[in-house]
Backbone as CSV, one residue per row, in Angstrom:
resi,resn,N_x,N_y,N_z,CA_x,CA_y,CA_z,C_x,C_y,C_z
1,MET,-3.375,9.599,7.289,-3.996,8.630,6.715,-4.359,8.943,5.265
2,GLN,-4.342,8.172,4.053,-4.657,8.659,3.012,-5.120,7.448,2.061
3,VAL,-5.866,7.913,1.130,-5.959,6.439,-0.014,-5.161,6.917,-1.023
4,THR,-4.502,5.891,-1.297,-3.192,5.795,-2.545,-3.655,4.652,-3.562
5,THR,-3.049,4.685,-4.778,-2.877,3.926,-5.513,-2.125,2.908,-5.837
6,GLN,-2.534,1.883,-5.951,-1.409,1.037,-5.988,-1.507,-0.104,-7.238
7,LEU,-0.505,-0.619,-7.589,-0.375,-1.249,-8.860,-0.424,-2.495,-8.785
8,SER,-1.205,-3.409,-9.129,-0.804,-4.960,-9.253,-0.592,-5.309,-10.404
9,VAL,0.890,-6.099,-10.593,1.628,-6.244,-11.687,1.783,-7.812,-11.816
10,PHE,1.398,-8.492,-12.781,1.587,-9.814,-13.108,2.897,-10.383,-14.007
11,LEU,3.902,-10.875,-13.461,5.202,-11.521,-13.619,5.806,-12.683,-13.600
12,GLU,6.387,-13.224,-14.810,7.034,-14.201,-14.475,7.958,-14.531,-13.359
13,ASN,7.561,-15.597,-12.391,8.373,-15.973,-11.454,9.727,-16.472,-11.537
14,ARG,10.492,-15.785,-11.749,11.998,-16.136,-12.214,13.026,-15.078,-11.923
15,ALA,14.107,-15.480,-11.637,15.325,-14.704,-11.594,15.456,-13.719,-12.464
16,GLY,15.502,-12.036,-11.670,15.965,-11.248,-12.641,14.649,-10.530,-13.515
17,VAL,13.386,-10.994,-13.404,12.402,-10.029,-13.646,11.979,-8.863,-13.081
18,LEU,11.748,-9.168,-11.494,11.832,-8.229,-10.787,12.794,-7.035,-10.849
19,ALA,13.779,-7.274,-11.224,15.118,-6.303,-11.010,14.961,-5.593,-12.394
20,ARG,14.264,-6.173,-13.442,14.296,-5.334,-14.520,13.113,-4.626,-14.829
21,LEU,11.911,-4.797,-13.764,10.907,-4.073,-13.855,11.317,-2.875,-12.852
22,ALA,12.146,-3.131,-11.746,12.483,-2.195,-10.755,13.391,-0.960,-11.461
23,ALA,14.300,-1.791,-12.191,15.172,-0.665,-13.067,14.529,0.247,-14.387
24,ASP,13.500,-0.486,-14.799,12.947,0.296,-15.974,12.156,1.447,-15.110
25,LEU,11.483,1.093,-13.876,10.629,2.241,-13.301,11.692,3.259,-13.371
26,ALA,12.866,2.773,-12.547,13.790,3.950,-11.857,14.366,4.683,-13.105
27,ARG,14.429,4.381,-14.125,15.159,4.898,-15.455,13.905,5.949,-15.867
28,HIS,12.982,5.760,-15.504,11.556,6.479,-16.077,11.216,7.447,-14.861
29,ARG,12.048,7.613,-13.702,11.937,8.197,-12.434,10.549,8.133,-11.954
30,VAL,10.465,6.660,-11.654,9.434,6.381,-10.712,10.027,5.550,-9.676
31,SER,9.738,5.974,-8.476,10.059,5.387,-7.229,9.181,4.464,-6.843
32,ILE,9.700,3.372,-6.458,8.977,2.503,-5.535,8.988,2.743,-4.024
33,ARG,7.674,2.842,-3.721,7.612,3.567,-2.223,7.362,2.102,-1.308
34,ALA,6.848,1.036,-1.876,6.443,-0.194,-1.134,6.045,-1.280,-2.214
35,LEU,6.661,-2.102,-1.831,6.102,-3.382,-2.547,5.775,-4.696,-1.730
36,THR,5.181,-5.862,-2.390,4.865,-7.091,-1.722,4.927,-8.058,-2.815
37,VAL,5.172,-9.041,-2.790,5.371,-10.129,-3.947,4.854,-11.313,-3.574
38,ALA,3.806,-11.923,-4.228,3.050,-13.084,-4.008,3.479,-13.870,-4.882
39,ASN,3.796,-15.170,-4.520,4.391,-16.187,-5.597,2.904,-17.207,-5.874
40,LEU,2.609,-17.584,-7.315,1.752,-18.050,-7.764,2.354,-19.094,-8.778
41,VAL,3.315,-19.951,-8.396,3.825,-20.962,-8.922,4.845,-20.405,-10.050
42,ASP,4.482,-20.181,-11.281,4.949,-19.710,-12.224,5.039,-18.470,-12.571
43,HIS,4.245,-17.615,-12.014,3.750,-16.215,-12.101,4.029,-15.581,-10.355
44,ALA,3.919,-14.179,-10.663,3.861,-13.720,-9.306,3.087,-12.538,-9.380
45,VAL,2.597,-12.045,-8.281,1.523,-10.820,-8.376,2.367,-9.822,-7.439
46,VAL,3.034,-8.924,-7.969,3.865,-7.846,-7.438,2.913,-6.380,-7.092
47,ARG,2.734,-5.878,-6.366,1.695,-5.009,-5.624,2.824,-3.729,-5.098
48,LEU,2.673,-2.732,-5.848,3.576,-1.657,-5.577,2.722,-0.305,-5.505
49,VAL,3.662,0.533,-4.630,2.927,1.786,-4.345,3.950,2.538,-4.761
50,VAL,3.932,3.286,-5.867,4.931,4.355,-6.434,4.741,5.429,-6.587
51,SER,5.923,6.477,-7.020,5.500,7.901,-6.897,4.961,8.354,-7.852
52,ASP,4.573,7.601,-9.295,3.779,7.963,-10.277,3.218,7.095,-10.671
53,PRO,2.119,6.322,-10.090,1.182,5.462,-10.793,0.750,5.464,-12.204
54,ARG,0.099,6.320,-12.560,-0.157,6.947,-14.120,0.907,6.392,-14.891
55,ARG,2.092,7.105,-14.736,3.409,6.816,-15.479,3.650,5.308,-15.830
56,ALA,3.688,4.931,-14.240,4.215,3.233,-14.302,3.257,2.625,-15.053
57,LEU,1.831,2.913,-15.001,0.903,1.984,-15.550,1.134,2.045,-17.075
58,HIS,1.272,3.241,-17.529,1.744,3.479,-19.016,2.799,2.863,-19.474
59,LEU,3.878,2.925,-18.743,5.107,2.076,-19.301,5.037,0.629,-18.922
60,LEU,4.165,0.058,-18.331,4.228,-1.323,-18.335,3.366,-1.718,-19.500
61,GLY,2.203,-1.093,-19.670,1.126,-1.414,-20.755,2.137,-1.447,-22.146
62,ASP,2.814,-0.450,-22.204,3.706,-0.240,-23.492,4.588,-1.399,-23.496
63,ARG,5.268,-2.170,-22.399,6.004,-3.421,-22.080,5.343,-4.261,-22.327
64,GLY,3.886,-4.525,-22.513,3.193,-5.761,-22.634,2.877,-6.369,-21.319
65,VAL,3.067,-5.557,-20.296,2.984,-6.313,-19.068,1.768,-5.865,-18.477
66,LEU,0.921,-6.837,-17.948,-0.764,-7.155,-17.231,-0.431,-6.238,-16.200
67,ALA,-0.860,-5.258,-15.848,-1.123,-4.561,-14.756,-2.283,-3.762,-14.495
68,PHE,-2.887,-3.469,-13.357,-3.820,-2.663,-12.885,-3.980,-2.011,-11.495
69,THR,-4.496,-1.209,-11.716,-4.762,-0.098,-10.220,-5.839,-0.494,-9.310
70,SER,-5.727,-0.078,-8.127,-6.849,-0.227,-7.193,-6.126,0.542,-5.877
71,ASP,-7.501,1.037,-5.168,-7.022,1.863,-4.057,-6.763,1.123,-2.534
72,VAL,-5.769,1.521,-2.136,-5.337,1.168,-0.876,-5.738,2.297,0.072
73,LEU,-5.556,1.799,1.537,-5.436,2.916,2.798,-3.881,2.951,2.972
74,ALA,-3.390,4.164,2.953,-1.978,4.067,3.821,-2.048,4.894,5.238
75,VAL,-1.531,4.045,5.768,-2.220,4.319,7.625,-0.615,4.836,8.160
76,GLU,-0.254,5.761,8.645,1.183,5.842,9.545,1.074,5.415,10.587
77,VAL,1.762,4.559,11.076,2.117,3.750,12.079,3.141,4.202,13.285
78,PRO,3.042,4.326,14.141,4.297,4.498,15.286,4.750,3.266,15.406
79,ASP,6.122,3.138,16.184,6.886,1.823,16.313,6.440,1.738,17.615
80,GLU,5.252,1.179,17.837,4.968,0.846,19.505,4.248,-0.479,19.447
81,ASP,4.101,-1.242,20.402,3.845,-2.562,20.446,1.941,-2.181,20.378
82,GLY,1.561,-3.423,19.727,0.087,-3.476,19.583,-0.433,-2.570,18.575
83,THR,0.062,-1.926,18.030,-0.273,-0.971,16.926,-1.019,-1.271,15.744
84,ILE,-0.405,-2.743,15.178,-1.181,-3.230,14.086,-2.220,-4.002,14.660
85,ALA,-2.116,-4.366,15.939,-3.336,-5.072,16.681,-4.690,-4.386,16.611
86,ASP,-4.396,-3.034,17.170,-5.360,-2.056,17.583,-6.167,-1.664,16.193
87,ILE,-5.388,-1.491,15.257,-6.130,-1.408,13.616,-6.627,-2.471,13.204
88,ALA,-6.229,-3.854,13.415,-7.070,-4.704,12.931,-8.319,-5.185,13.639
89,ARG,-8.197,-4.899,15.182,-9.431,-4.867,15.908,-10.456,-3.779,15.599
90,ARG,-9.914,-2.698,15.630,-11.139,-1.775,15.384,-11.883,-1.971,13.721
91,LEU,-10.923,-2.502,12.862,-11.493,-2.827,11.125,-12.465,-3.918,11.733
92,GLY,-11.769,-5.058,12.518,-12.716,-6.295,12.619,-14.107,-6.089,13.211
93,ARG,-14.050,-4.955,14.413,-15.353,-4.708,15.283,-16.237,-4.102,14.232
94,ALA,-15.735,-3.337,13.141,-16.560,-2.549,12.150,-17.212,-3.734,11.125
95,GLY,-16.601,-4.773,11.117,-16.946,-5.637,10.274,-16.186,-5.540,8.665
96,ILE,-15.152,-5.010,8.773,-14.219,-4.722,7.684,-13.137,-5.727,7.713
97,ASN,-13.268,-6.208,6.530,-12.182,-7.424,6.069,-10.887,-6.739,5.558
98,ILE,-9.859,-6.882,6.364,-8.257,-6.827,5.431,-7.832,-7.958,4.527
99,GLU,-8.329,-7.802,3.434,-7.811,-8.405,2.644,-6.625,-9.038,2.200
100,TYR,-5.706,-7.899,2.460,-4.383,-7.966,2.624,-3.535,-6.872,3.266
101,ALA,-2.457,-6.789,3.611,-1.588,-5.684,3.860,-0.022,-5.822,3.781
102,TYR,0.598,-4.876,3.492,2.182,-4.805,3.838,2.386,-3.273,4.073
103,GLY,3.836,-3.258,4.652,4.040,-2.002,5.146,5.360,-1.667,4.309
104,SER,5.997,-0.571,4.647,7.057,0.154,4.319,7.423,1.091,5.357
105,GLY,8.847,1.036,5.505,9.878,1.596,6.586,9.713,2.822,6.249
106,PRO,10.130,3.728,7.563,10.382,5.295,7.590,11.335,5.645,6.454
107,ALA,10.676,6.908,5.914,11.594,7.494,4.816,12.259,8.829,5.876
108,GLY,13.445,8.766,6.159,13.983,10.073,6.658,13.660,10.286,8.073
109,GLY,13.478,9.266,8.666,13.065,9.127,10.272,11.693,9.161,10.455
110,GLY,10.702,9.360,9.637,9.426,9.373,9.701,8.826,8.296,10.218
111,LYS,7.603,8.163,10.426,6.625,6.727,10.820,6.629,5.928,9.692
112,ALA,6.604,4.798,9.835,6.313,3.727,9.053,4.905,3.891,8.356
113,VAL,4.488,3.331,7.243,3.132,3.403,6.579,2.806,1.793,6.679
114,ILE,1.684,1.315,6.526,0.869,-0.071,6.363,0.089,0.545,5.168
115,TYR,-0.084,-0.485,4.402,-0.996,-0.476,3.045,-2.033,-1.313,3.382
116,LEU,-3.338,-1.062,3.511,-4.287,-1.966,3.621,-5.192,-2.023,2.395
117,HIS,-5.565,-3.055,2.072,-6.769,-3.509,1.054,-7.795,-3.966,1.848
118,VAL,-8.768,-3.288,1.867,-9.780,-3.702,2.807,-11.207,-3.832,1.963
119,SER,-12.689,-4.249,2.707,-13.561,-4.872,1.945,-14.317,-3.619,2.103
120,ASP,-14.097,-2.428,2.565,-14.815,-1.229,2.691,-14.017,-0.126,2.954
121,LEU,-13.176,0.634,2.008,-12.440,1.480,1.804,-12.840,2.878,2.606
122,ARG,-14.385,3.282,2.248,-14.772,4.197,3.205,-14.961,4.333,4.513
123,LYS,-15.684,2.911,5.067,-16.032,2.685,6.175,-14.928,2.540,7.077
124,ALA,-13.902,1.937,6.321,-12.263,1.920,7.214,-11.509,3.194,7.429
125,ARG,-11.633,4.389,6.543,-11.404,5.482,6.776,-12.026,6.149,7.890
126,ALA,-13.102,6.037,8.012,-14.180,6.532,9.279,-13.409,5.965,10.615
127,VAL,-13.683,4.833,10.340,-13.126,4.013,11.749,-11.952,4.450,12.125
128,LEU,-10.679,4.528,11.298,-9.444,4.621,11.630,-9.225,6.179,11.831
129,ARG,-9.913,7.033,11.141,-9.714,8.431,11.598,-9.453,8.871,12.923
130,PRO,-8.615,9.544,13.329,-8.407,10.187,14.593,-9.294,10.670,15.289
131,LYS,-9.578,10.284,16.339,-10.572,10.788,17.449,-10.442,12.124,17.565
132,ARG,-11.447,13.258,17.188,-11.039,14.656,17.549,-11.514,14.873,19.058
133,ARG,-10.532,15.405,19.760,-10.759,15.776,21.243,-11.996,17.284,21.084
134,PRO,-12.927,17.260,22.209,-13.576,18.300,22.158,-12.674,19.572,22.897
135,PRO,-13.151,20.845,22.296,-12.393,22.146,22.713,-12.273,22.133,24.112
136,ARG,-11.272,22.420,24.861,-11.287,22.981,26.088,-12.158,24.136,26.425
137,ARG,-12.813,24.185,27.514,-13.347,25.390,28.169,-12.455,26.101,28.628
138,ARG,-12.670,27.734,28.304,-11.873,28.588,28.935,-12.235,28.970,30.620
139,ARG,-11.762,29.088,31.332,-12.311,29.280,32.953,-11.989,30.796,33.093
């Protein structure tokens, strides 16, 4: 689990706009690791986790595209029933709201990653931190 930077980009909601954004990032050697698109009638909010957020933000700014960064929690999750339910339950019990979430499939056979934008990032990290087992006593 780690805190990572997410870009929120405001784009026109019409055919080809997302393709141009993705191609422009690729030309500048910025890989898209995860994304979600929210429809706002004639515009869209595209949330992206990319390989180089600083480069992407400068590139978008140079193009006149409105974009900003925020921190999200990247949580590796196994492909098991109830994993998301467990995370949501633990955060809910701690009074932490999941404001939005999206996922990314495994790269190279690894675990999937869910990206959580939560009401209290520091507290969420503590709640979701793996529990340490006490050291075994030697006999």
